[in-house]
N, C-alpha and C positions, 0 to 999 in steps of 0.2 A: 571534534570538530577543530580544522583552523578555513578563518575568513569563510566568505556566504558562497555559498553554491547557484545557480540558475535553479529556480524553481519549479519556474511556471506558475500559473496562478490559478485559485478554485474560483470560478464564474461565481459572481455573487450572486448569480440569480437561484446557480443549481444549490447554492450553501442554504438558500432560505427557504427552497423548499424542502429540502431534506429536515430542516431544523426545525421548521413549521409542525412537519409531520410527527415527527418526534417531543416537540412539547405535546401538541395536542393528545399521544401516546399517550403521555407521559401525567396531563391533568384535563382531563374529556372536559372534565363541569368544573372545573376550579381546582384550588388545593385546600382540600376540605382543612389538614393542621395548620397549617399558615393564616388562614382565613379565622378559625377559632381560635389562634393562639396569640398571635400579631396583633398588636395595635396596630390599626388602617396608617397613624402620622408614623409608626416606626423605621429610623432610619440605620442601615448596616453598613458598616464598612471591612472588609475582608481581602485575606491576600492568598492565590493559589501559590501554595508551597509542594517541594517538590518534598517526597517523602524516601527517594532514592534519588540515583545519578541515573541521566538520560541523553536520549535527542528531543528535544521541541519540537511537535508537530499538531496543527489543531487550536493553535490561539485565536485565529480568526472565527473558527467554528465559536468556541467557545464565546467570545466577543457577541457572535451572534445570538447565540440560543439566552444571554442577558439581554440582548438587546432589542430581540424580539419579544419577549417576556416583558418587558418596559423600556419603551424608547428613552426614558429618560435615564435606566442605569449607566455608571460611567466605568468605561473599560479599560483601563491602564496596560495592555503588556508591559512586562520589562525584560522580554529575549525575543529574539525573533525565531521562527521555524527553521529547523534544519540547522539551528545551535545546541555544544551540549553544555549540560545544567549537572551540577553534582548536588547530593541530600537537603537539606535545609534553605537552597536556593528560593526567591521568589521571584515568580514566573510572570504575575499581572496585581494588580494592583482594583480591587470591585468597588464599588459603592452603590449606593440607591435604596430605594424601598427596601426594610427587610423580607415582604410579602413577596417582591417581585424576586429580590435573589435568592432567598430560599424556594423560590418556584423555579426557579432555572437550574437551580445548583445541580442537580444530579443526571441531569440533560447533557447540562455546558461538561460535565468533569467526564462524564460517558462518552462521548466524543474526544478530548483531547487526552485521556485516559490510555485509549483502545489507539489510538493515532502517534501517540510517542510510544506506545508497547511498538507497533510494528516500527517505525523509524528505528527506535533503539537496537530491533533485531536486527535490521538491514544494515545496521551500520555495523556492526559486529562479522554478519557474513563480509563487508565489504573491507573491513582492516582485515579479515583474514587472508585475501585472495592479491592482500595488496602487491606490488610489485612482477606481477605475472597480468597476459592479456586480454583474463578471464573479466567479462564485467557481471555486475550480479543482476539479475533481472524476474520481474512477481511473474505472477500466472493470472488468469481466470478465476480463478480460485479463491474469488472476496464474498465477504458479504452482501447477499441479494442486497442493492439498491443504495449501500456503500460503496460500491469499488471507485469512485470519480475521489473520496476522501480518501480512503485505501491507501489507492495509487499514490499520491500524490504524498503520504505519507512515506512510502517507497522513497520515491524523490529525497524526502528530506531525511534522509538517513542515506542516504548517497547512492541506493539504486540506481536502476532506468526501469522503465516500463516495457512488457511484453506490449505482441496488440492489444490495445483497448474493450475490443467487441471483436464478434464474428465476422462484423461487416467489414472490419476494416484490413484482413490479406487472407490469405489461404492458407490454413496449415491441416498436413493432410495426415490424419492419425490410422492406425491400426484398422480402426473399421471401416473409415474411408474408404481405405489402399482393397481392403476386402470386397468391396460393393463396386468398388472401382474397376479392378479386374477381374471381378467374377468370381472370388475366391481364387486367384488363379490362374484360371482362364484363358485371361488378357495377358499380353506382355507389357509388364510395368512401365518401361523406358515410353516405351509409345503411348499406354494410357496418358501419364504424367507430362509428354509433347503437348499432344491432344492438348490437356489444362493447360497448358502457357497458352499456348495459338488461342487459346479461346477468352485468354485474359487481357486488360487492358494493361499496358508498358507499364504503369507506372505500379501495378499491383506487386503484393510479397509474395512467394512460394515459399513454401516451406515442408516440411516432410520427415515426418517420424521413421525411424527405424531403431527394429529392436533383435536384429542380430547383423552381425559384420556382412554377410553376406548377399545382404539388401543394399550396399550400398555401392555399389558400384551401378546395377540399372537405376536408382534415382539419380546419380550424379552424371549419370550420359544423359536424361534428363531435361539440363540447365537450368534444375532447381536455384533458392537463391541461399536458405540455410537446409540442414542436415542436423535433424533431432537425433540424435543418441541418447535412449532411453534405455535405462538400467544397462549400461554396460558396463563390464567392469575398468579398472584401471588402467592392464595391460590391454585390451579392447578398443578403449580413449585413445589409448596412445596411437595404435597402429593405424587408426578409424584416422587421424588427424594429421595422420603420415600421408595415407590412404589417398584423402581427398586433395590433399596439396594447396590449398587454399582458393581453388577452385569453388568453394561455397561458404559461406558461416558456419561454423558446429559449434551446435548447442548442447551439452549435456542435461537432461533431465532425469525426475524419477529420484524422490522422499531423500533429495540433499539435505545430509545434515552438519550442523557450524563443525562438528569434529573431521569430517571428512572433505569441506569443502577444499581447502589449500590443496591437499592430493590431485582431485580431481583435475583444477586451475593449471596445477604444474603437467599436466597431460598437454598440454597447450590449447584444447577448446577455448575460445573466442566470445559466448556465453551462457554461463550456470542459471538455469530457472528453477525458483525455488516457491512450492507452492506454499510453505510455511509460512513464509512472510507475511500473507496474509489470511491463511485459517489457522493458524496455530501460536501467534505472536498473543503472551500478556500486557493485558491490558499493565500499564505500569502504574504506581502508586503516587499517585498526585491528591494534593486534598485542599480545599477552602478554608480556613481558616478564619474563623469573625475576630478582629483586634479586639481586649477586653475594654470593655465599656464603652464601644465603638456605636452598640444602638442605643439610639434614641429618639426622641421623641414622644409625643403622646397619640392619641384619637382627635383630628381636629376635620 
């Protein structure tokens, strides 16, 4: 990654809410292991270390997990979200009560590993379409309760966000259209024009098509974006030419990394990739205690 991007911010209140719930899930009545094995006064220094290369995301969430377990735990990030790291790099220093650090360890790692995995996968897709007009965007195929974190991770990897929720924009898909047109009994263009007239002028209207002969009717309705669902490359190229800039063109449907460059070269504006959030592998990051760093005794 070269330089810094504008990532936006994670709401501290939202981070605290999600992290507190995760900590309560992991240690509902305390950490029996640490409380049994570790002296109450023992201190621990540790490093967050990359076991493989990737793009960082979630360092603030990692820190929150440590702080919300014990506000006296100190976390010093050594790299900012959105930046690339190599295998063996130290991403943060952690010091504090050994019991507290060990209690928070798994939750803290789960978040930063998951988010960095999403950022890393996203960066691969973004690199694959470099030099084309296409932008890589995510979808609503996120882990329930973790959408805020996962979509932030997409931005860390250089991607962009689609609508955040059902409340943000109109996206009419095949089932919506079937109901709207009464399975073809109503004219699609007229039905969509009525939808457009009923919407506030600030609302975005996107319609999915799954076959080329739908495009003209949707385009005539004055929609903002047309989503091409599982079109072949030839059909995409023809659709881009037919639409001719009168609407944004989004490609969608089981997009794979090895195929995304060819999709981008058809001239589409957006490529939505559900795999960024539903199939990203957690990155291998570890919290390594420093030799001789656990000190102190019961007091």
